[in-house]
N, C-alpha and C positions, 0 to 999 in steps of 0.2 A: 503494500499500500504506500502511497505517496506521503501520508501523514505520519508514517512510523519514524521514530527517532533511532537511527542506527548508531548513534553515538553511545548509547547505553550498552549495546552489545560490544562495541569496540572496548569499552572499559571493563566489562565483566569477563570476556573470553580473550584468551591469548590467541594470536594469529594463526598459529599451527592447528589449533583445535577448530577455528572458524573455517580454515581451509578444508580440514577433514570432514566437517559436518556438511559443508557445501558440496564436496565431492561425492559423499555417500548419499546425500539426499537427491541431488540433482543429476548426477552422473555416476550411478553405481557400477556401471560396466568399466569405468576408469579407475575404480578402487583396486589397488594392488597390495600385495603382501607388505612391500616396502612401506607404503603409506600407513598401513595398519600398525606396523611395528614401530614407526617413528612418532606416532602421536601418543601422548601420555605414557611415556616409558616407565614411570614408577607405578602404574596401575597393574593389576593382575589381569590375566587373559579373561577370566569370567566377567570382570567389570567392563572391559572393552566390548565384549559380546553383548553385554546388557545395553551399552550406549548404542551399538548398532541396531539392536532390536527396537529400541525407542525411536531412533531415526527413521527406520523403515516403516514402523507404525504411523509416525507423523506423515511420512510421505503418502501412505495409503489413505489416511484420513483427509489430507488436502485434496487428493485426486477424487475421492468420493464426494467432497463438498463441491468441487468445481463441476462434476458430472451432475449432481443434484441441482445446482444452480441452472445449468444448461437445460435440464429437463423441465424445471420450474418455468423458465423464461419461455420455452416452447409451449408449454401447456396453458400460459396465459395469454 
């Protein structure tokens, strides 16, 4: 959205994490093992997997919302 303040995100998340989140959410086919191992090196494997699952669920919800919006606009 145009009215979203991205400055907050820049303050809360480090750049490498932002890049990883964008890659997984927007371009999952470009996610590599190197990308996965480089982000949050101090976290356990299970925690990284949990973050990936959250990202993929968020992506699915966003896709469903856009589809529902399209169907609603078509029906009205």
